[in-house]
ZAMARGU-4260 file (C-alpha; in steps of 0.2 Angstrom, whole numbers, plus 5000, padded with zeros to 4 digits):
<rodrens>
0) 5495/5156/5297 | 5499/5165/5313 | 5494/5183/5316 | 5508/5195/5320 | 5501/5209/5332
5) 5517/5216/5339 | 5528/5230/5331 | 5543/5222/5340 | 5542/5206/5330 | 5560/5204/5323
10) 5553/5203/5305 | 5543/5218/5307 | 5558/5228/5315 | 5570/5222/5301 | 5558/5228/5288
15) 5554/5245/5296 | 5572/5249/5295 | 5572/5249/5276 | 5561/5265/5276 | 5578/5274/5279
20) 5592/5274/5267 | 5605/5269/5280 | 5594/5254/5284 | 5593/5249/5265 | 5612/5250/5264
25) 5615/5239/5279 | 5603/5225/5275 | 5608/5218/5259 | 5600/5233/5249 | 5583/5226/5252
30) 5569/5239/5251 | 5550/5241/5255 | 5536/5240/5242 | 5519/5245/5246 | 5501/5243/5239
35) 5494/5231/5227 | 5500/5238/5211 | 5519/5239/5216 | 5519/5223/5225 | 5510/5214/5211
40) 5523/5219/5199 | 5537/5215/5212 | 5533/5196/5213 | 5549/5187/5209 | 5559/5200/5218
45) 5550/5198/5235 | 5559/5191/5250 | 5544/5193/5262 | 5526/5200/5261 | 5516/5207/5276
50) 5497/5206/5273 | 5483/5214/5282 | 5473/5200/5292 | 5458/5193/5283 | 5462/5203/5267
55) 5451/5198/5252 | 5450/5203/5234 | 5465/5209/5225 | 5476/5209/5240 | 5472/5191/5244
60) 5475/5186/5226 | 5492/5195/5226 | 5497/5187/5242 | 5493/5170/5235 | 5503/5173/5219
65) 5518/5179/5230 | 5516/5163/5241 | 5516/5152/5225 | 5532/5161/5219 | 5541/5156/5235
70) 5539/5172/5245 | 5537/5171/5264 | 5519/5178/5268 | 5515/5185/5285 | 5498/5190/5291
75) 5498/5206/5302 | 5485/5217/5311 | 5482/5235/5306 | 5493/5242/5319 | 5508/5232/5313
80) 5504/5236/5294 | 5503/5255/5299 | 5520/5254/5307 | 5528/5247/5291 | 5519/5258/5278
85) 5526/5275/5273 | 5509/5281/5267 | 5495/5288/5278 | 5483/5275/5272 | 5491/5258/5269
90) 5483/5247/5256 | 5484/5230/5264 | 5502/5225/5258 | 5520/5229/5262 | 5533/5219/5254
95) 5552/5217/5256 | 5560/5216/5239 | 5578/5216/5231 | 5584/5220/5214 | 5599/5213/5205
100) 5613/5224/5200 | 5614/5225/5181 | 5631/5226/5173 | 5632/5242/5163 | 5642/5237/5148
105) 5631/5221/5146 | 5615/5232/5147 | 5621/5245/5135 | 5628/5232/5122 | 5610/5228/5117
110) 5601/5244/5121 | 5594/5256/5108 | 5587/5269/5120 | 5594/5274/5137 | 5589/5287/5149
115) 5604/5294/5159 | 5599/5304/5175 | 5613/5315/5181 | 5612/5319/5200 | 5593/5321/5201
120) 5587/5322/5219 | 5568/5321/5219 | 5561/5303/5222 | 5544/5307/5215 | 5551/5313/5199
125) 5562/5298/5198 | 5548/5286/5200 | 5537/5295/5187 | 5552/5295/5175 | 5554/5276/5177
130) 5536/5273/5174 | 5537/5285/5158 | 5553/5276/5152 | 5544/5259/5154 | 5529/5265/5144
135) 5540/5273/5130 | 5550/5257/5127 | 5567/5264/5135 | 5579/5249/5137 | 5588/5255/5153
140) 5589/5270/5165 | 5606/5275/5172 | 5608/5285/5188 | 5624/5294/5190 | 5633/5296/5207
145) 5624/5308/5218 | 5606/5304/5212 | 5592/5299/5223 | 5591/5281/5228 | 5578/5272/5216
150) 5573/5261/5231 | 5567/5277/5241 | 5549/5273/5246 | 5542/5288/5237 | 5551/5283/5221
155) 5545/5265/5222 | 5527/5271/5224 | 5528/5283/5209 | 5536/5270/5198 | 5520/5260/5199
160) 5529/5244/5197 | 5540/5250/5183 | 5556/5249/5194 | 5554/5230/5191 | 5552/5230/5173
165) 5568/5237/5166 | 5586/5238/5171 | 5590/5252/5183 | 5609/5255/5186 | 5613/5267/5200
170) 5628/5276/5208 | 5639/5277/5192 | 5651/5291/5188 | 5646/5301/5173 | 5663/5298/5165
175) 5660/5280/5167 | 5643/5281/5159 | 5649/5291/5144 | 5664/5280/5141 | 5652/5264/5141
180) 5640/5272/5129 | 5654/5276/5117 | 5661/5259/5118 | 5643/5252/5115 | 5640/5263/5100
185) 5627/5273/5108 | 5626/5292/5103 | 5625/5303/5118 | 5614/5318/5119 | 5610/5331/5132
190) 5593/5338/5136 | 5593/5356/5143 | 5581/5370/5143 | 5593/5381/5135 | 5598/5368/5122
195) 5601/5376/5104 | 5592/5362/5095 | 5574/5357/5097 | 5570/5339/5101 | 5560/5337/5085
200) 5575/5343/5075 | 5589/5333/5083 | 5596/5318/5075 | 5588/5306/5088 | 5587/5291/5076
205) 5596/5275/5079 | 5604/5270/5096 | 5604/5284/5108 | 5607/5289/5126 | 5600/5305/5132
210) 5606/5314/5148 | 5594/5324/5159 | 5600/5334/5174 | 5591/5340/5190 | 5578/5354/5189
215) 5589/5364/5201 | 5606/5362/5194 | 5604/5356/5176 | 5619/5349/5167 | 5636/5357/5169
220) 5649/5361/5155 | 5659/5345/5159 | 5643/5334/5155 | 5638/5344/5139 | 5656/5342/5132
225) 5654/5323/5132 | 5638/5324/5123 | 5633/5328/5105 | 5619/5340/5102 | 5611/5348/5117
230) 5592/5347/5114 | 5578/5357/5121 | 5559/5355/5122 | 5553/5372/5115 | 5539/5380/5126
235) 5524/5385/5116 | 5523/5404/5120 | 5516/5411/5104 | 5504/5426/5109 | 5486/5424/5105
240) 5470/5432/5110 | 5465/5427/5128 | 5481/5418/5132 | 5489/5423/5148 | 5500/5409/5153
245) 5519/5410/5153 | 5527/5394/5160 | 5546/5396/5164 | 5550/5378/5161 | 5544/5360/5161
250) 5545/5348/5175 | 5559/5335/5173 | 5548/5320/5171 | 5537/5329/5158 | 5553/5333/5148
255) 5559/5315/5149 | 5542/5310/5143 | 5542/5321/5128 | 5560/5317/5122 | 5558/5298/5125
260) 5542/5297/5115 | 5550/5307/5101 | 5564/5294/5101 | 5552/5280/5101 | 5542/5288/5087
265) 5558/5289/5077 | 5563/5271/5081 | 5546/5263/5078 | 5534/5275/5070 | 5520/5268/5081
270) 5518/5280/5096 | 5507/5292/5086 | 5498/5278/5076 | 5484/5274/5087 | 5472/5259/5081
275) 5457/5265/5071 | 5440/5263/5081 | 5428/5250/5076
</rodrens>
């Protein structure tokens, strides 16, 4: 395998453009995936993989798997890898991946739990939410128009590969999402810090979709009107001796985790039933 040592190599230049949103839009919506964890989960979605020269261990194993799956694998030196990576310390692998575009009605028709993210802007939060949704057994994540791109490098890294595990539908008007949920028989809930119903008291059984807004702007009246209950995760602020904390709110990703695990508990009854030791 020839070693690429120039950052002006056409394949390298084409991949480097994908770090910017404009580059992703213009190049068939491909995007970058970095590091062994994310790249390993992306096999099957990879077009091309850049691998540090003379790499061994897990990096070499992933490169071999990618090659067997039909991915073009290119060996590069450290300078070229650094020019492709969006992290300070590249971990030996940078891939170019694509995602298929799921059809919203088809996905919702068979879904029992859906997370709808309305105009959220933080890519790290999004990546963490995708990872959480994957772990909680959520069937799909829908991003309304105006939300951060799930192919943003920071979102891809924070998802730890979960971006490739479940349908992620993006750039959909909220009214379209609400109408599609209604047509599919999914009950729509909103989650907000000022919601009048605690998440543990809400009727989150059955097939549900829960809408979460950005930390900065929350959910507007137009969104809330299309939903049933507006649920909240209560903050534990009971005064007790020696306690000095007073959190104003929860991080969005933490809120999604708490609510989706409550939905999973209702659905399966297994999230809190850990196997006995021994």
